[in-house]
Backbone as CSV, one residue per row, in Angstrom:
resi,resn,N_x,N_y,N_z,CA_x,CA_y,CA_z,C_x,C_y,C_z
1,UNK,-12.238,-32.828,40.300,-11.967,-34.226,40.560,-12.280,-35.010,39.290
2,UNK,-11.368,-35.886,38.954,-11.541,-36.706,37.753,-11.677,-38.171,38.150
3,UNK,-12.729,-38.804,37.686,-12.942,-40.239,37.907,-12.906,-40.906,36.541
4,UNK,-12.006,-41.890,36.399,-11.962,-42.564,35.104,-11.811,-44.074,35.268
5,UNK,-12.370,-44.774,34.316,-12.265,-46.225,34.245,-10.874,-46.564,33.729
6,UNK,-10.090,-47.269,34.539,-8.747,-47.669,34.097,-8.638,-49.195,34.006
7,UNK,-9.771,-49.848,33.880,-9.791,-51.301,33.734,-9.006,-51.695,32.485
8,UNK,-8.190,-52.713,32.619,-7.499,-53.251,31.442,-8.325,-54.421,30.914
9,UNK,-8.585,-54.374,29.642,-9.397,-55.406,28.995,-8.546,-56.185,28.001
10,UNK,-8.769,-57.490,27.954,-8.153,-58.331,26.948,-8.932,-58.162,25.646
11,UNK,-8.284,-58.397,24.534,-8.979,-58.347,23.239,-10.124,-59.353,23.204
12,UNK,-9.969,-60.436,23.956,-10.960,-61.500,23.944,-12.117,-61.262,24.920
13,UNK,-11.982,-60.252,25.787,-13.056,-59.966,26.750,-14.323,-59.547,26.027
14,UNK,-15.382,-60.275,26.288,-16.683,-59.881,25.740,-17.381,-58.925,26.695
15,UNK,-17.121,-59.096,27.987,-17.714,-58.254,29.013,-16.797,-57.066,29.272
16,UNK,-17.255,-55.879,28.949,-16.453,-54.663,29.131,-16.933,-53.862,30.345
17,UNK,-17.370,-54.578,31.376,-17.815,-53.923,32.605,-16.603,-53.381,33.358
18,UNK,-16.617,-52.111,33.724,-15.492,-51.542,34.486,-15.266,-52.273,35.805
19,UNK,-13.978,-52.490,36.133,-13.604,-53.141,37.381,-12.654,-52.283,38.209
20,UNK,-12.133,-51.198,37.602,-11.204,-50.327,38.318,-11.482,-48.882,37.925
21,UNK,-11.780,-48.065,38.932,-11.924,-46.623,38.728,-10.800,-45.924,39.468
22,UNK,-10.231,-44.922,38.836,-9.190,-44.124,39.467,-9.706,-42.715,39.669
23,UNK,-9.462,-42.199,40.866,-9.811,-40.820,41.195,-8.510,-40.097,41.484
24,UNK,-8.349,-38.927,40.882,-7.129,-38.149,41.053,-7.484,-36.752,41.561
25,UNK,-6.841,-36.379,42.664,-7.057,-35.066,43.281,-5.720,-34.496,43.738
26,UNK,-5.317,-33.387,43.180,-4.114,-32.693,43.636,-2.896,-33.621,43.752
27,UNK,-2.757,-34.530,42.822,-1.609,-35.427,42.807,-1.768,-36.685,43.648
28,UNK,-2.858,-36.777,44.390,-3.156,-37.989,45.161,-4.114,-38.832,44.330
29,UNK,-3.780,-40.104,44.175,-4.639,-40.998,43.396,-5.135,-42.125,44.283
30,UNK,-6.400,-42.462,44.093,-6.911,-43.656,44.742,-7.767,-44.422,43.754
31,UNK,-7.893,-45.726,44.001,-8.692,-46.561,43.116,-9.823,-47.211,43.907
32,UNK,-10.943,-47.342,43.229,-12.086,-48.115,43.709,-12.166,-49.280,42.733
33,UNK,-12.002,-50.483,43.252,-11.766,-51.620,42.363,-12.371,-52.902,42.892
34,UNK,-12.455,-53.868,42.013,-12.885,-55.225,42.342,-11.646,-56.067,42.645
35,UNK,-11.878,-57.204,43.325,-10.791,-58.152,43.570,-11.382,-59.551,43.594
36,UNK,-10.676,-60.481,42.999,-11.169,-61.851,42.869,-11.494,-62.493,44.221
37,UNK,-10.770,-62.119,45.269,-10.987,-62.711,46.590,-12.066,-61.992,47.405
38,UNK,-12.661,-60.944,46.842,-13.732,-60.181,47.499,-14.909,-60.044,46.538
39,UNK,-15.607,-61.136,46.266,-16.719,-61.055,45.304,-17.884,-60.226,45.848
40,UNK,-18.554,-59.525,44.943,-19.768,-58.805,45.306,-19.559,-57.515,46.057
41,UNK,-18.347,-56.992,46.040,-18.095,-55.719,46.718,-16.971,-54.967,46.006
42,UNK,-16.884,-53.691,46.313,-15.819,-52.833,45.796,-14.831,-52.564,46.924
43,UNK,-13.572,-52.323,46.550,-12.508,-52.030,47.506,-11.893,-50.669,47.197
44,UNK,-11.292,-50.075,48.205,-10.584,-48.797,48.064,-9.111,-49.020,48.346
45,UNK,-8.264,-48.509,47.471,-6.824,-48.524,47.688,-6.268,-47.136,47.387
46,UNK,-5.483,-46.614,48.333,-4.769,-45.349,48.120,-3.384,-45.511,48.734
47,UNK,-2.441,-45.913,47.939,-1.088,-46.169,48.438,-0.405,-44.893,48.897
48,UNK,-0.828,-43.748,48.377,-0.236,-42.468,48.793,-0.402,-42.233,50.287
49,UNK,-1.489,-42.741,50.873,-1.707,-42.533,52.313,-1.872,-43.850,53.070
50,UNK,-1.460,-44.956,52.459,-1.399,-46.231,53.155,-2.702,-47.000,53.292
51,UNK,-3.624,-46.816,52.372,-4.880,-47.570,52.398,-4.782,-48.689,51.372
52,UNK,-4.999,-49.913,51.826,-4.926,-51.085,50.940,-6.201,-51.911,51.044
53,UNK,-6.908,-52.041,49.970,-8.052,-52.936,49.836,-9.056,-52.809,50.990
54,UNK,-9.476,-51.591,51.261,-10.502,-51.329,52.272,-11.872,-51.619,51.659
55,UNK,-12.646,-52.479,52.314,-13.931,-52.910,51.775,-14.949,-51.769,51.855
56,UNK,-15.566,-51.441,50.723,-16.572,-50.379,50.665,-17.970,-50.892,50.980
57,UNK,-18.092,-52.199,51.227,-19.340,-52.813,51.708,-20.544,-52.615,50.785
58,UNK,-20.291,-52.560,49.472,-21.395,-52.442,48.518,-20.983,-53.007,47.171
59,UNK,-21.980,-53.484,46.444,-21.772,-53.960,45.087,-22.141,-52.885,44.068
60,UNK,-22.744,-51.803,44.543,-23.188,-50.710,43.677,-22.026,-49.751,43.389
61,UNK,-21.771,-49.512,42.124,-20.632,-48.680,41.732,-20.717,-47.268,42.294
62,UNK,-21.855,-46.598,42.105,-21.982,-45.215,42.574,-21.880,-45.123,44.093
63,UNK,-22.467,-46.085,44.786,-22.377,-46.099,46.248,-20.937,-46.341,46.687
64,UNK,-20.231,-47.210,45.986,-18.827,-47.486,46.312,-17.966,-46.243,46.125
65,UNK,-18.185,-45.517,45.037,-17.433,-44.283,44.811,-17.739,-43.264,45.905
66,UNK,-18.999,-43.173,46.313,-19.385,-42.271,47.400,-18.737,-42.703,48.723
67,UNK,-18.834,-43.996,49.040,-18.236,-44.509,50.275,-16.733,-44.269,50.308
68,UNK,-16.097,-44.396,49.151,-14.653,-44.162,49.072,-14.322,-42.707,49.382
69,UNK,-15.131,-41.772,48.882,-14.898,-40.352,49.184,-15.042,-40.081,50.677
70,UNK,-16.064,-40.658,51.275,-16.275,-40.481,52.716,-15.112,-41.078,53.501
71,UNK,-14.676,-42.271,53.111,-13.555,-42.924,53.787,-12.280,-42.088,53.638
72,UNK,-12.039,-41.584,52.439,-10.849,-40.757,52.200,-10.887,-39.486,53.052
73,UNK,-12.051,-38.865,53.165,-12.159,-37.669,54.016,-11.767,-37.984,55.452
74,UNK,-12.274,-39.082,55.981,-11.923,-39.477,57.344,-10.442,-39.766,57.498
75,UNK,-9.884,-40.478,56.540,-8.452,-40.805,56.592,-7.601,-39.545,56.508
76,UNK,-7.972,-38.632,55.624,-7.211,-37.386,55.491,-7.339,-36.520,56.735
77,UNK,-8.537,-36.462,57.326,-8.705,-35.717,58.578,-7.800,-36.283,59.669
78,UNK,-7.715,-37.609,59.739,-6.835,-38.248,60.718,-5.374,-37.909,60.485
79,UNK,-4.964,-37.896,59.232,-3.574,-37.542,58.912,-3.286,-36.080,59.206
80,UNK,-4.234,-35.222,58.893,-4.046,-33.789,59.186,-3.853,-33.586,60.685
81,UNK,-4.686,-34.232,61.485,-4.565,-34.121,62.939,-3.218,-34.651,63.414
82,UNK,-2.830,-35.808,62.910,-1.552,-36.417,63.295,-0.378,-35.493,62.968
83,UNK,-0.347,-34.978,61.732,0.769,-34.131,61.326,0.738,-32.777,62.009
84,UNK,-0.433,-32.273,62.329,-0.531,-31.019,63.074,0.046,-31.193,64.471
85,UNK,-0.256,-32.316,65.109,0.282,-32.581,66.440,1.807,-32.728,66.404
86,UNK,2.317,-33.407,65.397,3.780,-33.543,65.243,4.414,-32.178,65.032
87,UNK,3.794,-31.383,64.173,4.316,-30.037,63.887,4.332,-29.184,65.156
88,UNK,3.260,-29.237,65.918,3.195,-28.450,67.153,4.257,-28.892,68.152
89,UNK,4.465,-30.197,68.263,5.488,-30.703,69.169,6.884,-30.262,68.753
90,UNK,7.159,-30.299,67.463,8.464,-29.840,66.959,8.643,-28.343,67.205
91,UNK,7.581,-27.575,66.994,7.662,-26.130,67.242,7.964,-25.841,68.713
92,UNK,7.398,-26.639,69.624,7.661,-26.449,71.055,9.124,-26.745,71.375
93,UNK,9.690,-27.738,70.706,11.100,-28.079,70.938,12.031,-26.997,70.441
94,UNK,11.631,-26.334,69.368,12.470,-25.284,68.785,12.455,-24.036,69.647
95,UNK,11.313,-23.719,70.238,11.176,-22.483,71.037,11.942,-22.525,72.315
């Protein structure tokens, strides 16, 4: 798993504090990021699986990255269950 700071900085920015981290796993990318309308917390976005600006409920970077992993695990488990049920239903129709 690779976690990298993908914050874009202006030449004039004096503060180089990271505001966007990207995590990439097996072609799925998600970001843990700040947003002007959500001060004091980090958000999770993973467009690959339909997650948009989910509040990680912390201002701590490491905790936010951890919370994002936990949230992603839950979301992926839900998708696996959903697609397994669809697959089983289709298999029943074919038989």
